[in-house]
C-alpha positions as CSV (number, residue, x, y, z in Angstrom):
1,M,-97.1,-73.4,-95.8
2,V,-96.3,-72.8,-99.4
3,A,-93.4,-74.5,-101.2
4,R,-93.4,-72.0,-104.1
5,G,-92.7,-68.3,-104.1
6,W,-89.5,-68.6,-102.1
7,G,-87.4,-67.0,-104.7
8,A,-89.4,-63.9,-104.5
9,S,-89.1,-63.9,-100.7
10,L,-85.4,-64.9,-100.4
11,A,-84.2,-61.5,-99.5
12,A,-86.7,-61.2,-96.7
13,L,-85.8,-64.7,-95.5
14,L,-82.1,-64.0,-95.2
15,G,-81.4,-63.6,-91.5
16,L,-84.6,-65.1,-90.4
17,L,-83.0,-68.2,-88.9
18,A,-85.0,-68.4,-85.8
19,G,-88.5,-69.9,-85.8
20,G,-91.8,-67.9,-85.5
21,C,-90.8,-65.1,-88.0
22,S,-93.2,-62.8,-89.8
23,Y,-92.4,-60.4,-92.6
24,E,-93.7,-58.2,-95.4
25,H,-92.4,-57.0,-98.7
26,A,-89.7,-54.2,-98.3
27,I,-91.0,-50.7,-98.1
28,G,-92.1,-49.5,-101.5
29,V,-92.2,-53.0,-103.0
30,D,-95.6,-54.0,-104.3
31,H,-96.9,-57.6,-103.9
32,Y,-98.3,-57.7,-107.4
33,T,-94.9,-56.6,-108.8
34,V,-93.1,-59.4,-106.9
35,F,-95.3,-62.1,-108.3
36,K,-95.6,-60.5,-111.7
37,V,-99.4,-60.1,-111.5
38,D,-101.5,-57.2,-112.9
39,P,-103.2,-55.4,-110.0
40,P,-107.0,-54.9,-110.0
41,R,-108.3,-52.3,-112.3
42,N,-111.9,-51.2,-111.5
43,R,-113.8,-54.5,-111.5
44,T,-111.2,-56.6,-113.4
45,V,-108.8,-58.8,-111.5
46,T,-106.1,-61.3,-112.4
47,V,-106.8,-64.6,-110.7
48,C,-103.7,-66.6,-109.7
49,H,-103.7,-70.4,-109.8
50,A,-101.5,-73.4,-110.4
51,Y,-99.4,-72.4,-107.3
52,G,-97.2,-69.3,-106.9
53,C,-99.2,-67.4,-109.5
54,R,-97.8,-69.7,-112.2
55,E,-101.0,-69.2,-114.2
56,K,-103.0,-65.9,-114.3
57,T,-106.5,-65.5,-115.7
58,K,-108.3,-62.2,-116.2
59,F,-111.8,-62.0,-114.7
60,T,-114.2,-59.0,-114.7
61,F,-117.0,-58.8,-112.1
62,T,-120.1,-57.4,-113.8
63,Q,-122.3,-54.7,-112.5
64,S,-124.8,-57.4,-111.7
65,D,-122.2,-59.3,-109.7
66,I,-121.4,-56.2,-107.7
67,A,-125.1,-55.6,-107.0
68,E,-125.3,-59.2,-105.7
69,I,-122.3,-58.8,-103.6
70,K,-123.7,-55.5,-102.1
71,K,-127.0,-57.2,-101.4
72,L,-125.2,-60.1,-99.6
73,M,-123.1,-57.8,-97.5
74,E,-126.1,-55.6,-96.5
75,K,-128.1,-58.7,-95.6
76,T,-125.2,-60.2,-93.6
77,K,-124.4,-57.1,-91.4
78,K,-126.4,-57.0,-88.3
79,A,-125.0,-53.5,-87.3
80,D,-122.9,-50.8,-88.7
81,T,-119.7,-51.9,-86.9
82,P,-116.2,-53.0,-87.9
83,H,-116.9,-56.5,-86.6
84,E,-120.1,-56.9,-88.6
85,E,-118.3,-55.5,-91.7
86,R,-115.7,-58.2,-91.3
87,R,-118.4,-60.8,-91.3
88,A,-119.9,-59.3,-94.4
89,I,-116.4,-59.3,-96.0
90,A,-116.0,-62.9,-95.3
91,Y,-119.3,-63.8,-97.1
92,A,-118.4,-61.5,-100.0
93,I,-114.9,-63.1,-100.5
94,G,-116.5,-66.6,-100.4
95,W,-119.1,-65.5,-103.1
96,M,-116.3,-64.0,-105.3
97,E,-114.3,-67.2,-105.0
98,R,-117.2,-69.3,-106.1
99,R,-117.9,-66.8,-109.0
100,T,-114.4,-66.9,-110.4
101,G,-114.0,-70.6,-109.6
102,E,-116.9,-71.6,-111.9
103,V,-115.3,-69.6,-114.8
104,I,-111.6,-70.3,-114.5
105,G,-111.9,-73.9,-113.3
106,T,-110.8,-73.6,-109.6
107,K,-114.1,-74.4,-108.1
108,H,-112.7,-77.8,-106.8
109,D,-109.6,-76.2,-105.3
110,R,-108.7,-78.3,-102.3
111,P,-108.0,-76.8,-98.9
112,G,-104.5,-76.1,-97.6
113,M,-101.3,-77.3,-99.1
114,D,-101.3,-80.2,-101.5
115,F,-97.9,-81.0,-103.0
116,S,-99.6,-82.8,-105.9
117,G,-101.4,-79.5,-106.8
118,S,-98.3,-77.7,-107.9
119,G,-98.8,-76.8,-111.6
120,D,-102.4,-77.9,-111.6
121,P,-104.4,-75.0,-113.0
122,T,-107.5,-76.1,-110.8
123,Q,-105.5,-75.6,-107.6
124,Q,-104.3,-72.6,-105.6
125,D,-101.6,-72.3,-102.9
126,C,-101.4,-69.6,-100.3
127,V,-99.6,-67.2,-102.7
128,D,-102.4,-67.5,-105.2
129,E,-105.1,-67.2,-102.4
130,A,-103.4,-64.2,-100.7
131,T,-103.0,-62.4,-104.1
132,N,-106.6,-63.2,-105.2
133,T,-108.1,-62.3,-101.9
134,T,-106.3,-58.9,-101.9
135,S,-107.6,-58.3,-105.4
136,Y,-111.2,-59.2,-104.4
137,L,-110.9,-56.9,-101.3
138,T,-109.7,-54.1,-103.6
139,V,-112.7,-54.5,-105.8
140,L,-114.9,-54.2,-102.7
141,Q,-112.9,-51.1,-101.7
142,N,-113.2,-49.6,-105.3
143,E,-116.9,-50.1,-105.3
144,G,-117.4,-48.3,-102.0
145,L,-118.4,-51.4,-100.1
146,L,-115.8,-51.0,-97.3
147,K,-116.6,-48.3,-94.6
148,H,-114.6,-49.4,-91.6
149,H,-111.6,-51.1,-93.3
150,T,-108.9,-50.4,-95.9
151,V,-107.0,-53.1,-97.8
152,G,-103.4,-53.8,-96.9
153,Q,-100.6,-55.8,-98.6
154,P,-100.3,-59.5,-98.0
155,F,-97.8,-60.6,-95.4
156,A,-96.2,-63.9,-94.4
157,K,-95.3,-65.9,-91.3
158,E,-93.2,-69.0,-90.9
159,N,-91.9,-71.2,-88.1
160,Y,-89.2,-73.6,-89.5
161,L,-88.8,-75.2,-86.1
162,R,-92.0,-77.0,-86.9
163,G,-90.6,-78.4,-90.1
164,V,-92.9,-78.7,-93.1
165,A,-95.8,-77.5,-90.9
166,G,-94.0,-74.3,-90.4
167,W,-93.3,-73.3,-94.0
168,T,-93.9,-69.8,-95.2
169,H,-97.6,-68.9,-95.4
170,W,-99.1,-65.8,-97.0
171,T,-102.4,-64.1,-96.2
172,A,-104.3,-61.0,-97.4
173,T,-104.9,-58.3,-94.9
174,I,-107.3,-55.4,-94.0
175,Y,-106.8,-52.6,-91.6
176,E,-109.6,-51.4,-89.2
177,K,-109.7,-47.6,-89.7
178,E,-110.7,-46.7,-86.2
179,T,-108.1,-48.7,-84.3
180,G,-105.4,-49.4,-86.9
181,V,-105.6,-53.1,-86.1
182,R,-104.5,-55.3,-88.9
183,W,-106.6,-58.4,-89.7
184,A,-105.5,-61.5,-91.7
185,V,-108.1,-62.6,-94.3
186,D,-107.1,-66.2,-95.0
187,S,-108.9,-68.0,-97.9
188,W,-106.3,-70.7,-98.3
189,I,-107.3,-73.0,-95.4
190,Y,-110.7,-74.0,-96.7
191,E,-112.1,-75.3,-100.0
192,N,-112.9,-72.9,-102.8
193,G,-115.9,-70.6,-101.9
194,E,-115.9,-71.2,-98.2
195,N,-115.7,-68.0,-96.1
196,P,-112.1,-67.1,-95.2
197,A,-111.0,-66.9,-91.6
198,I,-110.6,-63.3,-90.5
199,V,-108.4,-63.0,-87.4
200,K,-106.1,-60.5,-85.9
201,A,-102.8,-60.6,-87.8
202,D,-100.7,-60.7,-84.7
203,E,-102.5,-63.9,-83.6
204,W,-102.7,-65.5,-87.0
205,Y,-100.7,-68.4,-88.2
206,V,-101.7,-71.8,-89.6
207,A,-99.7,-74.4,-87.8
208,S,-101.3,-77.4,-89.5
209,I,-104.5,-78.4,-91.2
210,N,-105.7,-79.7,-87.9
211,E,-105.3,-76.4,-86.1
212,L,-107.3,-74.0,-88.4
213,P,-108.8,-70.7,-87.3
214,K,-112.6,-70.9,-87.8
215,A,-114.1,-69.6,-91.0
216,T,-115.9,-66.3,-90.3
217,H,-119.7,-66.6,-90.3
């Protein structure tokens, strides 16, 4: 469901003429390199906005921020399980979105795709969201806050048989260590700061704004 970023994905799209396709970057190709974004370094991330990572703003989470996130995750988890860690991840990502949104001006980012938002520095499309969420997840991983999961590269799905509703849509991902199951972590479908939906990647796809997976609470 993103109108931008097609140029970067053109090679992957060639030959995908049938509906219901999913794909990732080619082996050895890094998502950050494709969209010309600096990867996270320690607690510093590059926040994408204005659609397709057109604008990029550096943000550093303070040690106090990390302490607050850790406290939130510990409070959220009801047990030391992958399921409960995913719940904690959802709350952490929501918190990190609110924190960066207040500073860089994306706190009023509207949910889903809004064609009028292209080029607007206050708005984010699915490329922006997938990239940012991957960065936030990487910060959690760097800080030792992920026990049952590792961070994966973003991947995309599309179903052009559905017209505009089936446009290419990107999401961040995590892998469950014990089972190897990949989970989509989708922050794009709700307003800035709302918990993302975390669903099995094989079952994930946003068909329309009226058919959203539930936010993870």
